[in-house]
N, C-alpha and C positions, 0 to 999 in steps of 0.2 A: 469208274477206275478202281478195279483193288489195289491194297497196297500190301506188301509183302516186307515182314520185318527181314532186318539180316539175319537173323535165326532161321527164319521160315526159309531164305534163300537158301542157304547153307546146308539144311538138311534137305529140300528138294533137289538140290544140285547132286548131292550125294546119294540120293534116292535114283535120280535118273543115271548117275553114274554105274550104278549095279543093275542097271536098265537097258544098256545102250540102245535095244532095239525102238526103244519107246522116248521120242526125245520131248513131248507136249506133256504139260501138266492141265488137264480138265477139273476146274473147278465148276460144280453144280448145285444146285438148291431143289432137292426130290422131294414132293408130297408123298407123305407115308400115310394119307388117311388120318380121320379124325381133327383134321385140321392143322397136322404136325407137318412141319418143315424139317428136313434134315441137310445138312451141308455134306457133300461128298467130293474127295480128292482122288482123282486116277491117273495114272500115268498113259498115255496113249502116243500113237505112232500117225496118227493123221487128223488134220483139220477136217471137221463135218461143214457142208454147206449151211451158211448162216452164220457161223461162229465168229464170235469177237476174238481178236487176238491181241495180246498185249504181251509187250517184253518189259520185265521188272529184272534188272541187274543181270541179266543173263537167261532168266528161266523163261520159256514162252508158254504163258498161259491162255488156255482157250475157253471159252463160255459159251452157252446155248443163248438165243433171242431172250428167253425166259428169265435166265440167271444173270445177265450182264446188269440191267438197270437195278436190280438187286443186291448185286455185290458193290454199288457206287459208293466209296468211302468207306469199306470194310476193311478193316486190317486184318492180315493172316499173320499170326504168330506161331512160334514152335518152342514149347518150354520142355526142358529134360528133367526138371525137379519133381519130387514125389515119387510116388509109386507108379502114375501113368503118365509117362510122357506121351506128348502129342501135338498135335495141330489145336490151334483156338482160332476161332474168327470172332472179332471185336468189331460190332455195329456200333456207328456213330449214333450219338441221341436223335431222335426226332425232331425236327426242327419246328414244326406246326401243332404239334401234339394230336394230330390224325392219327386214330388206331388203325388205320390202313396204310399209314405210309409204310413205302417198302422198304426203309431202311431200320424200322424198329426191329431190334434183338433182342 
């Protein structure tokens, strides 16, 4: 289960209000080659087959089957400080020291 901070909820609700045709927030982990993983957040209008659906304080978050286990315990925050405001994914510490632990951040 992904965790949204109050700041992330507030920003996502603001973005959804600006785009009323899109009522869902999709969180995805995308492989970018060279063993690089990137987080992606998009606004969408429909759930896809096999999606995990989670309500986070009034924000509907959807994730595909590959992303869902990797986002377990991850906190999504939003910061407006500094010159580059944006979303930040905070991964929990691995519990067993395994370098292949899906929670490794």
